[in-house]
Biopython code that builds the backbone (N, CA, C, O; Angstrom):
import numpy as np
from Bio.PDB.StructureBuilder import StructureBuilder

atoms = [
    (1, "MET", "N", (16.380, -8.404, -12.467)),
    (1, "MET", "CA", (15.274, -9.376, -12.549)),
    (1, "MET", "C", (15.928, -10.758, -12.716)),
    (1, "MET", "O", (17.158, -10.806, -12.743)),
    (2, "THR", "N", (15.198, -11.898, -12.832)),
    (2, "THR", "CA", (15.630, -13.140, -13.021)),
    (2, "THR", "C", (15.565, -13.486, -14.579)),
    (2, "THR", "O", (14.874, -12.885, -15.402)),
    (3, "PRO", "N", (16.393, -14.544, -14.825)),
    (3, "PRO", "CA", (16.402, -14.977, -16.151)),
    (3, "PRO", "C", (15.007, -15.538, -16.703)),
    (3, "PRO", "O", (14.833, -15.822, -17.888)),
    (4, "HIS", "N", (14.102, -15.655, -15.773)),
    (4, "HIS", "CA", (12.772, -16.243, -16.044)),
    (4, "HIS", "C", (11.737, -15.302, -16.293)),
    (4, "HIS", "O", (10.551, -15.625, -16.355)),
    (5, "SER", "N", (12.202, -14.030, -16.453)),
    (5, "SER", "CA", (11.236, -13.055, -16.817)),
    (5, "SER", "C", (10.831, -13.116, -18.267)),
    (5, "SER", "O", (11.612, -13.505, -19.135)),
    (6, "PHE", "N", (9.601, -12.728, -18.514)),
    (6, "PHE", "CA", (8.984, -12.826, -19.888)),
    (6, "PHE", "C", (8.470, -11.246, -20.311)),
    (6, "PHE", "O", (7.836, -10.569, -19.502)),
    (7, "ILE", "N", (8.760, -10.831, -21.434)),
    (7, "ILE", "CA", (8.145, -9.577, -21.811)),
    (7, "ILE", "C", (7.539, -9.691, -23.302)),
    (7, "ILE", "O", (8.184, -10.242, -24.194)),
    (8, "GLU", "N", (6.490, -9.238, -23.480)),
    (8, "GLU", "CA", (5.975, -9.516, -24.940)),
    (8, "GLU", "C", (5.245, -8.049, -25.348)),
    (8, "GLU", "O", (4.555, -7.416, -24.548)),
    (9, "LEU", "N", (5.471, -7.696, -26.492)),
    (9, "LEU", "CA", (4.936, -6.348, -27.006)),
    (9, "LEU", "C", (3.909, -6.883, -28.176)),
    (9, "LEU", "O", (4.256, -7.613, -29.105)),
    (10, "LYS", "N", (2.561, -6.375, -27.951)),
    (10, "LYS", "CA", (1.432, -6.719, -28.866)),
    (10, "LYS", "C", (0.841, -5.369, -29.325)),
    (10, "LYS", "O", (0.681, -4.378, -28.613)),
    (11, "CYS", "N", (0.563, -5.489, -30.549)),
    (11, "CYS", "CA", (-0.189, -4.286, -31.196)),
    (11, "CYS", "C", (-0.899, -4.834, -32.421)),
    (11, "CYS", "O", (-0.710, -5.946, -32.915)),
    (12, "GLU", "N", (-1.735, -3.907, -32.840)),
    (12, "GLU", "CA", (-2.529, -4.378, -34.135)),
    (12, "GLU", "C", (-1.944, -3.758, -35.483)),
    (12, "GLU", "O", (-2.669, -3.489, -36.441)),
    (13, "PHE", "N", (-0.727, -3.580, -35.468)),
    (13, "PHE", "CA", (-0.126, -3.077, -36.841)),
    (13, "PHE", "C", (1.242, -3.779, -36.819)),
    (13, "PHE", "O", (1.721, -4.303, -35.813)),
    (14, "GLU", "N", (1.809, -3.738, -38.000)),
    (14, "GLU", "CA", (3.021, -4.288, -38.403)),
    (14, "GLU", "C", (4.285, -3.435, -37.768)),
    (14, "GLU", "O", (4.429, -2.245, -38.048)),
    (15, "ILE", "N", (5.070, -4.049, -37.005)),
    (15, "ILE", "CA", (6.325, -3.316, -36.401)),
    (15, "ILE", "C", (7.663, -3.598, -37.281)),
    (15, "ILE", "O", (8.049, -4.760, -37.415)),
    (16, "PRO", "N", (8.332, -2.563, -37.853)),
    (16, "PRO", "CA", (9.477, -2.787, -38.495)),
    (16, "PRO", "C", (10.534, -3.395, -37.441)),
    (16, "PRO", "O", (10.426, -3.164, -36.237)),
    (17, "PHE", "N", (11.508, -4.148, -37.954)),
    (17, "PHE", "CA", (12.657, -4.698, -37.224)),
    (17, "PHE", "C", (12.039, -5.449, -35.999)),
    (17, "PHE", "O", (12.510, -5.243, -34.881)),
    (18, "HIS", "N", (11.093, -6.234, -36.161)),
    (18, "HIS", "CA", (10.375, -6.957, -34.998)),
    (18, "HIS", "C", (11.333, -7.878, -34.265)),
    (18, "HIS", "O", (11.163, -8.029, -33.055)),
    (19, "ASP", "N", (12.314, -8.502, -34.878)),
    (19, "ASP", "CA", (13.127, -9.346, -34.159)),
    (19, "ASP", "C", (14.093, -8.633, -33.220)),
    (19, "ASP", "O", (14.299, -9.039, -32.076)),
    (20, "GLU", "N", (14.658, -7.595, -33.723)),
    (20, "GLU", "CA", (15.655, -6.657, -32.841)),
    (20, "GLU", "C", (14.775, -6.029, -31.816)),
    (20, "GLU", "O", (15.312, -5.700, -30.758)),
    (21, "LEU", "N", (13.638, -5.838, -31.960)),
    (21, "LEU", "CA", (12.727, -4.999, -30.940)),
    (21, "LEU", "C", (12.584, -6.157, -29.852)),
    (21, "LEU", "O", (12.855, -5.867, -28.687)),
    (22, "ASN", "N", (12.155, -7.509, -30.178)),
    (22, "ASN", "CA", (11.922, -8.499, -29.287)),
    (22, "ASN", "C", (13.318, -8.732, -28.420)),
    (22, "ASN", "O", (13.269, -8.993, -27.218)),
    (23, "HIS", "N", (14.467, -8.621, -29.087)),
    (23, "HIS", "CA", (15.704, -8.950, -28.419)),
    (23, "HIS", "C", (16.031, -7.731, -27.399)),
    (23, "HIS", "O", (16.573, -7.972, -26.320)),
    (24, "PHE", "N", (15.690, -6.452, -27.773)),
    (24, "PHE", "CA", (15.839, -5.404, -26.957)),
    (24, "PHE", "C", (14.861, -5.316, -25.719)),
    (24, "PHE", "O", (15.172, -4.704, -24.697)),
    (25, "MET", "N", (13.716, -5.937, -25.875)),
    (25, "MET", "CA", (12.649, -6.040, -24.796)),
    (25, "MET", "C", (13.129, -7.034, -23.858)),
    (25, "MET", "O", (13.171, -6.826, -22.645)),
    (26, "GLN", "N", (13.517, -8.194, -24.454)),
    (26, "GLN", "CA", (14.035, -9.264, -23.384)),
    (26, "GLN", "C", (15.227, -8.895, -22.549)),
    (26, "GLN", "O", (15.337, -9.271, -21.382)),
    (27, "ARG", "N", (16.197, -8.086, -23.221)),
    (27, "ARG", "CA", (17.275, -7.489, -22.439)),
    (27, "ARG", "C", (16.809, -6.656, -21.311)),
    (27, "ARG", "O", (17.242, -6.787, -20.166)),
    (28, "LEU", "N", (15.857, -5.743, -21.688)),
    (28, "LEU", "CA", (15.231, -4.905, -20.616)),
    (28, "LEU", "C", (14.688, -5.712, -19.381)),
    (28, "LEU", "O", (15.068, -5.541, -18.223)),
    (29, "ALA", "N", (13.764, -6.596, -19.788)),
    (29, "ALA", "CA", (13.145, -7.425, -18.874)),
    (29, "ALA", "C", (14.047, -8.386, -18.010)),
    (29, "ALA", "O", (13.598, -8.855, -16.964)),
    (30, "ASN", "N", (15.214, -8.655, -18.414)),
    (30, "ASN", "CA", (16.064, -9.639, -17.692)),
    (30, "ASN", "C", (17.225, -8.912, -17.063)),
    (30, "ASN", "O", (18.136, -9.602, -16.605)),
    (31, "SER", "N", (17.286, -7.807, -16.999)),
    (31, "SER", "CA", (18.365, -6.886, -16.514)),
    (31, "SER", "C", (18.225, -6.434, -15.143)),
    (31, "SER", "O", (17.092, -6.063, -14.837)),
    (32, "ASP", "N", (19.114, -6.384, -14.260)),
    (32, "ASP", "CA", (19.193, -5.868, -12.951)),
    (32, "ASP", "C", (19.739, -4.453, -12.987)),
    (32, "ASP", "O", (19.622, -3.734, -11.995)),
    (33, "THR", "N", (20.325, -4.034, -14.083)),
    (33, "THR", "CA", (21.190, -2.690, -14.212)),
    (33, "THR", "C", (20.158, -1.645, -14.662)),
    (33, "THR", "O", (19.014, -1.952, -14.997)),
    (34, "GLU", "N", (20.648, -0.360, -14.649)),
    (34, "GLU", "CA", (19.821, 0.780, -14.920)),
    (34, "GLU", "C", (19.671, 0.778, -16.464)),
    (34, "GLU", "O", (20.568, 0.374, -17.205)),
    (35, "TYR", "N", (18.437, 1.270, -16.915)),
    (35, "TYR", "CA", (18.225, 1.150, -18.426)),
    (35, "TYR", "C", (18.751, 2.336, -19.236)),
    (35, "TYR", "O", (18.550, 2.392, -20.449)),
    (36, "HIS", "N", (19.387, 3.234, -18.610)),
    (36, "HIS", "CA", (19.811, 4.548, -19.192)),
    (36, "HIS", "C", (21.200, 4.352, -19.780)),
    (36, "HIS", "O", (21.761, 5.273, -20.374)),
    (37, "SER", "N", (21.849, 2.956, -19.591)),
    (37, "SER", "CA", (23.090, 2.824, -20.078)),
    (37, "SER", "C", (23.127, 2.377, -21.501)),
    (37, "SER", "O", (22.192, 1.733, -21.977)),
    (38, "ALA", "N", (24.139, 2.689, -22.160)),
    (38, "ALA", "CA", (24.337, 2.570, -23.702)),
    (38, "ALA", "C", (23.944, 1.155, -24.129)),
    (38, "ALA", "O", (23.509, 0.994, -25.269)),
    (39, "ALA", "N", (24.061, 0.178, -23.340)),
    (39, "ALA", "CA", (23.729, -1.286, -23.454)),
    (39, "ALA", "C", (22.282, -1.549, -23.960)),
    (39, "ALA", "O", (21.928, -2.515, -24.636)),
    (40, "PHE", "N", (21.477, -0.483, -23.501)),
    (40, "PHE", "CA", (20.152, -0.568, -23.787)),
    (40, "PHE", "C", (19.465, 0.409, -24.942)),
    (40, "PHE", "O", (18.344, 0.914, -24.871)),
    (41, "HIS", "N", (20.420, 0.546, -26.019)),
    (41, "HIS", "CA", (19.957, 1.484, -27.030)),
    (41, "HIS", "C", (19.230, 0.615, -27.985)),
    (41, "HIS", "O", (19.676, -0.437, -28.443)),
    (42, "LEU", "N", (18.086, 1.132, -28.246)),
    (42, "LEU", "CA", (17.033, 0.440, -29.143)),
    (42, "LEU", "C", (17.588, 0.730, -30.567)),
    (42, "LEU", "O", (17.709, 1.858, -31.045)),
    (43, "PRO", "N", (17.949, -0.582, -31.255)),
    (43, "PRO", "CA", (18.233, -0.383, -32.614)),
    (43, "PRO", "C", (17.045, 0.017, -33.578)),
    (43, "PRO", "O", (15.985, -0.602, -33.481)),
    (44, "HIS", "N", (17.188, 1.034, -34.507)),
    (44, "HIS", "CA", (16.286, 1.287, -35.460)),
    (44, "HIS", "C", (15.178, 2.199, -34.784)),
    (44, "HIS", "O", (14.080, 2.418, -35.297)),
    (45, "LYS", "N", (15.567, 2.654, -33.687)),
    (45, "LYS", "CA", (14.564, 3.465, -32.838)),
    (45, "LYS", "C", (13.667, 4.463, -33.688)),
    (45, "LYS", "O", (12.466, 4.497, -33.421)),
    (46, "GLU", "N", (14.131, 5.217, -34.616)),
    (46, "GLU", "CA", (13.352, 6.195, -35.350)),
    (46, "GLU", "C", (12.220, 5.435, -36.144)),
    (46, "GLU", "O", (11.059, 5.845, -36.136)),
    (47, "ALA", "N", (12.582, 4.401, -36.773)),
    (47, "ALA", "CA", (11.570, 3.600, -37.558)),
    (47, "ALA", "C", (10.592, 2.973, -36.744)),
    (47, "ALA", "O", (9.407, 3.031, -37.075)),
    (48, "ILE", "N", (10.947, 2.388, -35.732)),
    (48, "ILE", "CA", (10.086, 1.678, -34.710)),
    (48, "ILE", "C", (9.035, 2.770, -34.117)),
    (48, "ILE", "O", (7.820, 2.582, -34.066)),
    (49, "THR", "N", (9.696, 3.925, -33.683)),
    (49, "THR", "CA", (8.716, 4.727, -32.895)),
    (49, "THR", "C", (7.757, 5.452, -33.962)),
    (49, "THR", "O", (6.668, 5.857, -33.555)),
    (50, "GLN", "N", (8.096, 5.627, -35.254)),
    (50, "GLN", "CA", (7.403, 6.037, -36.037)),
    (50, "GLN", "C", (6.219, 5.264, -36.564)),
    (50, "GLN", "O", (5.211, 5.818, -37.003)),
    (51, "ALA", "N", (6.401, 3.871, -36.494)),
    (51, "ALA", "CA", (5.312, 2.881, -36.754)),
    (51, "ALA", "C", (4.568, 2.933, -35.601)),
    (51, "ALA", "O", (3.383, 2.623, -35.726)),
    (52, "MET", "N", (4.955, 3.240, -34.524)),
    (52, "MET", "CA", (3.958, 3.086, -33.311)),
    (52, "MET", "C", (3.279, 4.399, -32.859)),
    (52, "MET", "O", (2.531, 4.462, -31.883)),
    (53, "ARG", "N", (3.626, 5.507, -33.704)),
    (53, "ARG", "CA", (3.056, 6.798, -33.401)),
    (53, "ARG", "C", (1.482, 6.844, -33.509)),
    (53, "ARG", "O", (0.868, 6.592, -34.546)),
    (54, "ASN", "N", (0.969, 7.160, -32.437)),
    (54, "ASN", "CA", (-0.501, 7.555, -32.242)),
    (54, "ASN", "C", (-1.263, 6.122, -32.311)),
    (54, "ASN", "O", (-2.441, 6.106, -32.668)),
    (55, "LYS", "N", (-0.613, 4.955, -31.980)),
    (55, "LYS", "CA", (-1.284, 3.736, -31.842)),
    (55, "LYS", "C", (-1.061, 3.139, -30.369)),
    (55, "LYS", "O", (-0.096, 3.397, -29.649)),
    (56, "LEU", "N", (-2.150, 2.279, -30.053)),
    (56, "LEU", "CA", (-1.926, 1.551, -28.710)),
    (56, "LEU", "C", (-1.008, 0.452, -28.787)),
    (56, "LEU", "O", (-1.034, -0.265, -29.788)),
    (57, "VAL", "N", (-0.221, 0.235, -27.879)),
    (57, "VAL", "CA", (0.776, -0.737, -27.551)),
    (57, "VAL", "C", (0.608, -1.430, -26.338)),
    (57, "VAL", "O", (0.572, -0.807, -25.277)),
    (58, "TYR", "N", (0.485, -2.836, -26.388)),
    (58, "TYR", "CA", (0.346, -3.440, -25.127)),
    (58, "TYR", "C", (1.666, -4.307, -24.867)),
    (58, "TYR", "O", (2.074, -5.155, -25.661)),
    (59, "VAL", "N", (2.322, -3.964, -23.572)),
    (59, "VAL", "CA", (3.419, -4.686, -23.146)),
    (59, "VAL", "C", (2.976, -5.545, -21.941)),
    (59, "VAL", "O", (2.546, -5.120, -20.869)),
    (60, "LYS", "N", (3.146, -6.749, -22.287)),
    (60, "LYS", "CA", (2.896, -7.807, -21.195)),
    (60, "LYS", "C", (4.228, -8.276, -20.576)),
    (60, "LYS", "O", (5.235, -8.635, -21.186)),
    (61, "LEU", "N", (4.048, -8.207, -19.333)),
    (61, "LEU", "CA", (5.289, -8.571, -18.395)),
    (61, "LEU", "C", (4.903, -9.661, -17.403)),
    (61, "LEU", "O", (3.886, -9.582, -16.714)),
    (62, "ASN", "N", (5.825, -10.761, -17.354)),
    (62, "ASN", "CA", (5.500, -11.771, -16.403)),
    (62, "ASN", "C", (6.891, -11.918, -15.711)),
    (62, "ASN", "O", (7.891, -12.145, -16.392)),
    (63, "VAL", "N", (6.946, -11.798, -14.455)),
    (63, "VAL", "CA", (8.133, -11.614, -13.661)),
    (63, "VAL", "C", (7.977, -12.607, -12.296)),
    (63, "VAL", "O", (6.903, -12.859, -11.749)),
    (64, "GLU", "N", (9.228, -13.079, -11.903)),
    (64, "GLU", "CA", (9.053, -13.801, -10.658)),
    (64, "GLU", "C", (9.219, -13.063, -9.418)),
    (64, "GLU", "O", (8.922, -13.511, -8.310)),
    (65, "LYS", "N", (9.768, -11.764, -9.678)),
    (65, "LYS", "CA", (9.861, -10.797, -8.547)),
    (65, "LYS", "C", (8.491, -10.193, -8.397)),
    (65, "LYS", "O", (7.788, -10.319, -9.400)),
    (66, "PRO", "N", (7.931, -9.545, -7.342)),
    (66, "PRO", "CA", (6.878, -8.743, -7.316)),
    (66, "PRO", "C", (7.019, -7.577, -8.304)),
    (66, "PRO", "O", (8.108, -7.017, -8.431)),
    (67, "THR", "N", (5.927, -7.197, -9.013)),
    (67, "THR", "CA", (6.020, -6.171, -10.107)),
    (67, "THR", "C", (6.373, -4.784, -9.403)),
    (67, "THR", "O", (6.955, -3.923, -10.063)),
    (68, "GLN", "N", (6.040, -4.563, -8.110)),
    (68, "GLN", "CA", (6.216, -3.278, -7.563)),
    (68, "GLN", "C", (7.830, -2.963, -7.682)),
    (68, "GLN", "O", (8.234, -1.810, -7.829)),
    (69, "THR", "N", (8.554, -3.891, -7.619)),
    (69, "THR", "CA", (10.047, -3.637, -7.499)),
    (69, "THR", "C", (10.599, -3.421, -8.955)),
    (69, "THR", "O", (11.688, -2.849, -9.002)),
    (70, "ILE", "N", (10.042, -3.777, -10.123)),
    (70, "ILE", "CA", (10.545, -3.527, -11.331)),
    (70, "ILE", "C", (9.711, -2.498, -12.226)),
    (70, "ILE", "O", (10.188, -1.898, -13.189)),
    (71, "ARG", "N", (8.594, -2.400, -11.838)),
    (71, "ARG", "CA", (7.597, -1.542, -12.727)),
    (71, "ARG", "C", (8.205, -0.152, -12.877)),
    (71, "ARG", "O", (8.318, 0.230, -14.042)),
    (72, "PRO", "N", (8.590, 0.622, -11.982)),
    (72, "PRO", "CA", (8.984, 1.999, -12.164)),
    (72, "PRO", "C", (10.153, 2.157, -13.175)),
    (72, "PRO", "O", (10.100, 3.004, -14.067)),
    (73, "ARG", "N", (11.293, 1.255, -12.998)),
    (73, "ARG", "CA", (12.330, 1.101, -13.778)),
    (73, "ARG", "C", (12.015, 0.714, -15.289)),
    (73, "ARG", "O", (12.429, 1.369, -16.245)),
    (74, "LEU", "N", (11.254, -0.396, -15.383)),
    (74, "LEU", "CA", (11.105, -0.857, -16.588)),
    (74, "LEU", "C", (9.955, 0.108, -17.306)),
    (74, "LEU", "O", (10.080, 0.325, -18.511)),
    (75, "LEU", "N", (9.151, 0.526, -16.786)),
    (75, "LEU", "CA", (8.001, 1.428, -17.350)),
    (75, "LEU", "C", (8.681, 2.696, -17.972)),
    (75, "LEU", "O", (8.427, 3.083, -19.113)),
    (76, "ALA", "N", (9.649, 3.368, -17.049)),
    (76, "ALA", "CA", (10.490, 4.479, -17.580)),
    (76, "ALA", "C", (11.184, 4.089, -18.850)),
    (76, "ALA", "O", (11.103, 4.784, -19.863)),
    (77, "ALA", "N", (11.874, 2.961, -18.789)),
    (77, "ALA", "CA", (12.666, 2.605, -19.902)),
    (77, "ALA", "C", (11.842, 2.371, -21.216)),
    (77, "ALA", "O", (12.288, 2.676, -22.322)),
    (78, "ILE", "N", (10.608, 1.808, -21.016)),
    (78, "ILE", "CA", (9.737, 1.617, -22.243)),
    (78, "ILE", "C", (9.241, 2.875, -22.753)),
    (78, "ILE", "O", (9.261, 3.111, -23.961)),
    (79, "ARG", "N", (8.776, 3.734, -21.860)),
    (79, "ARG", "CA", (8.262, 5.044, -22.317)),
    (79, "ARG", "C", (9.341, 5.793, -23.036)),
    (79, "ARG", "O", (9.075, 6.272, -24.138)),
    (80, "LYS", "N", (10.553, 5.941, -22.508)),
    (80, "LYS", "CA", (11.624, 6.584, -23.045)),
    (80, "LYS", "C", (12.063, 5.998, -24.370)),
    (80, "LYS", "O", (12.437, 6.755, -25.266)),
    (81, "SER", "N", (12.035, 4.687, -24.537)),
    (81, "SER", "CA", (12.420, 4.130, -25.777)),
    (81, "SER", "C", (11.555, 4.381, -26.998)),
    (81, "SER", "O", (11.977, 4.645, -28.124)),
    (82, "PHE", "N", (10.304, 4.265, -26.629)),
    (82, "PHE", "CA", (9.195, 4.292, -27.521)),
    (82, "PHE", "C", (8.427, 5.724, -27.617)),
    (82, "PHE", "O", (7.539, 5.903, -28.450)),
    (83, "ASN", "N", (8.801, 6.639, -26.781)),
    (83, "ASN", "CA", (8.079, 7.877, -26.843)),
    (83, "ASN", "C", (6.647, 7.695, -26.715)),
    (83, "ASN", "O", (5.922, 8.187, -27.580)),
    (84, "LYS", "N", (6.098, 6.986, -25.648)),
    (84, "LYS", "CA", (4.927, 6.504, -25.368)),
    (84, "LYS", "C", (4.470, 6.959, -23.915)),
    (84, "LYS", "O", (5.268, 6.979, -22.978)),
    (85, "GLU", "N", (3.294, 7.280, -23.801)),
    (85, "GLU", "CA", (2.623, 7.389, -22.348)),
    (85, "GLU", "C", (1.806, 6.398, -21.880)),
    (85, "GLU", "O", (1.043, 5.812, -22.647)),
    (86, "LEU", "N", (1.868, 6.151, -20.775)),
    (86, "LEU", "CA", (0.955, 5.016, -20.079)),
    (86, "LEU", "C", (-0.457, 5.582, -19.963)),
    (86, "LEU", "O", (-0.699, 6.702, -19.511)),
    (87, "VAL", "N", (-1.436, 4.655, -20.441)),
    (87, "VAL", "CA", (-2.751, 4.996, -20.230)),
    (87, "VAL", "C", (-3.625, 4.098, -19.528)),
    (87, "VAL", "O", (-4.812, 4.325, -19.291)),
    (88, "GLY", "N", (-2.917, 2.961, -19.173)),
    (88, "GLY", "CA", (-3.579, 1.989, -18.347)),
    (88, "GLY", "C", (-2.786, 0.768, -17.985)),
    (88, "GLY", "O", (-1.796, 0.451, -18.644)),
    (89, "THR", "N", (-3.198, 0.084, -16.961)),
    (89, "THR", "CA", (-2.418, -1.285, -16.639)),
    (89, "THR", "C", (-3.661, -2.260, -16.283)),
    (89, "THR", "O", (-4.744, -1.929, -15.801)),
    (90, "ILE", "N", (-3.221, -3.526, -16.642)),
    (90, "ILE", "CA", (-3.881, -4.699, -16.293)),
    (90, "ILE", "C", (-3.196, -5.634, -15.512)),
    (90, "ILE", "O", (-2.236, -6.220, -16.012)),
    (91, "ARG", "N", (-3.565, -5.884, -14.277)),
    (91, "ARG", "CA", (-2.915, -6.868, -13.447)),
    (91, "ARG", "C", (-3.581, -8.139, -13.387)),
    (91, "ARG", "O", (-4.801, -8.251, -13.514)),
    (92, "GLN", "N", (-2.749, -9.152, -13.184)),
    (92, "GLN", "CA", (-3.354, -10.473, -13.303)),
    (92, "GLN", "C", (-2.468, -11.232, -12.079)),
    (92, "GLN", "O", (-1.643, -12.077, -12.426)),
    (93, "GLY", "N", (-2.611, -10.983, -10.908)),
    (93, "GLY", "CA", (-2.001, -11.489, -9.763)),
    (93, "GLY", "C", (-0.748, -10.687, -9.620)),
    (93, "GLY", "O", (-0.639, -9.608, -10.203)),
    (94, "ASP", "N", (0.296, -11.222, -8.792)),
    (94, "ASP", "CA", (1.426, -10.586, -8.453)),
    (94, "ASP", "C", (2.483, -10.495, -9.439)),
    (94, "ASP", "O", (3.342, -9.618, -9.344)),
    (95, "ASP", "N", (2.477, -11.431, -10.480)),
    (95, "ASP", "CA", (3.726, -11.551, -11.262)),
    (95, "ASP", "C", (3.268, -11.348, -12.687)),
    (95, "ASP", "O", (4.100, -11.648, -13.543)),
    (96, "ASP", "N", (2.138, -10.910, -13.087)),
    (96, "ASP", "CA", (1.580, -10.679, -14.485)),
    (96, "ASP", "C", (0.898, -9.281, -14.513)),
    (96, "ASP", "O", (-0.087, -8.989, -13.834)),
    (97, "ILE", "N", (1.570, -8.412, -15.422)),
    (97, "ILE", "CA", (1.048, -7.024, -15.547)),
    (97, "ILE", "C", (1.127, -6.696, -17.020)),
    (97, "ILE", "O", (2.095, -7.109, -17.659)),
    (98, "THR", "N", (0.144, -5.956, -17.630)),
    (98, "THR", "CA", (0.111, -5.579, -18.843)),
    (98, "THR", "C", (0.109, -3.970, -18.819)),
    (98, "THR", "O", (-0.753, -3.404, -18.146)),
    (99, "PHE", "N", (0.973, -3.287, -19.478)),
    (99, "PHE", "CA", (1.037, -1.827, -19.605)),
    (99, "PHE", "C", (0.338, -1.590, -20.883)),
    (99, "PHE", "O", (0.621, -2.289, -21.856)),
    (100, "ILE", "N", (-0.638, -0.570, -20.967)),
    (100, "ILE", "CA", (-1.172, -0.010, -22.139)),
    (100, "ILE", "C", (-0.668, 1.353, -22.370)),
    (100, "ILE", "O", (-0.859, 2.268, -21.569)),
    (101, "LEU", "N", (-0.008, 1.480, -23.495)),
    (101, "LEU", "CA", (0.693, 2.768, -24.038)),
    (101, "LEU", "C", (0.191, 3.390, -25.201)),
    (101, "LEU", "O", (-0.035, 2.713, -26.203)),
    (102, "LEU", "N", (-0.023, 4.693, -25.174)),
    (102, "LEU", "CA", (-0.332, 5.310, -26.341)),
    (102, "LEU", "C", (0.638, 6.353, -26.721)),
    (102, "LEU", "O", (0.480, 6.994, -27.760)),
]
sb = StructureBuilder()
sb.init_structure("model")
sb.init_model(0)
sb.init_chain("A")
sb.init_seg("    ")
for serial, (resi, resn, name, xyz) in enumerate(atoms, 1):
    if name == "N":
        sb.init_residue(resn, " ", resi, " ")
    sb.init_atom(name, np.array(xyz, "f"), 0.0, 1.0, " ", f" {name:<3s}", serial, name[0])
structure = sb.get_structure()
């Protein structure tokens, strides 16, 4: 993806290691490489996934490329990293999408 991509994680609870999580999410959003590489290891994964357990999480993504080209790769990486399932999406045009995960 382009360096102009933006990704934001929203939820109604306190997430531990929030700065590290934001940095990880930005790396995911702005990378053209595959997400299974060691470079995409989520720091403090256990603490973060425990805090997110059984809670709704919203991941808002704004990209310059059409979302159809990045959605499957990015969604798979987010689901794997956070142990979450997709329960819905909200589209706002071609370059704005929000994933709803539980």
